[in-house]
C-alpha angles and dihedrals in degrees: 000000000000117000112232127200093223131018116186120202110192150081134333117200141169105233121218106197127193127178112227131181091238139353108284118250129210113297094006127131116204132188110226140177127278114302120247128203121209143144120283149125118144091263093050092045093052093047092053091045093054092045094052090050087060102263124140098243138189130187129218112192144100136255133184125259089252137099091270090058094050090047090058095046089053092050092052095047089049086060092051090250116154107239098182088113095054112100114213105206121220120275120251128300132215088259092047108020094180094054115196104321127220113267117269131200122199108209124194114193117195127207092270090056095253115140132215111200134193117189128205103198102202107155091009089079088064102054115144121205112242091213101189090047091050094044091053098052124108087216134011120207119205137183135167109251087099126063119292091240092058092054093045090052095048093049092049093051096043118107098182135056114322119210119182128191104193095210132168092034117254135137112292118205120240089239092057093047090052088055095053121099097186123020116196112189127157117232095271093047092050089051090049095050088050092049095235137106095220142010146117106311094213094054092044092051091049093054097052098088104233118156091229141025129313118225110197113199115216104182114228087007093065118227144302119228114203118193117171103293097352132082131183130189116218113196123222122246112251112247139145105261119222102168129354095193100120101018093109092048094052088047092056094047092048091050089055091045094054097043092052085057090055102261118147117241096266093053089045091052091051090052091045090051090054094050093047091050090060093045094058093055089068134066120244136026114263089017093059096054113113127229120232093249090059093059097064 
């Protein structure tokens, strides 16, 4: 069994992206731009981001036995990502001609580059943890577009650094939080984990019960690193945002990348902020993720 720098356990989606003048509200019909199809899913994005930063990367996930599934597998292989941990589900049967489809995400990007996303999980609800692969990794990256039991199992098997991006927001067990070395929520996800709708971010992060630091992403305001009794604000780089779709995913991959090189979490957050700043200047999810050579 090869030892990988980073093993990502998470979702694989085909993204359908449409530019809109503003985020749609309830009951509203909007005219948008032409739709674009591309590879995505928080897991897939993080795997590609890690690979483009030069890390030996493997993906654990699931796709359907359809054209979309093959499309995603081909994309990952083209990035030199190991896909032995990706389950390709059977194609349709007479009773269920469609089978279980590959996951899809419908992404609406407004004029400011902010994105609103609706995910149809499909095959992502059927991920199986490749235990040996996860156990061998120097770092395991996790998110929440796959079932909670999958995330819990992967964290319990991991022997390396465990980084959890608790998105999309949902309850996270105390046992999982206690297995996390670095938690990377955004402001809304942190409030959700704390069970409140407002509050001091530092105090809320300190009460979560992770065994390591919490890095709260704050969009154009950068991020907040909370370690025990210390907190550090890391400002964002000032750029013209085009599409924020995969910014958080590139941030998480870059945190792992820097910490594997021995950086402390504040140094890692500064590197991750830089990587995310490049990501938001480009349209798309996987297509927007920078290579290490582009970062100077």
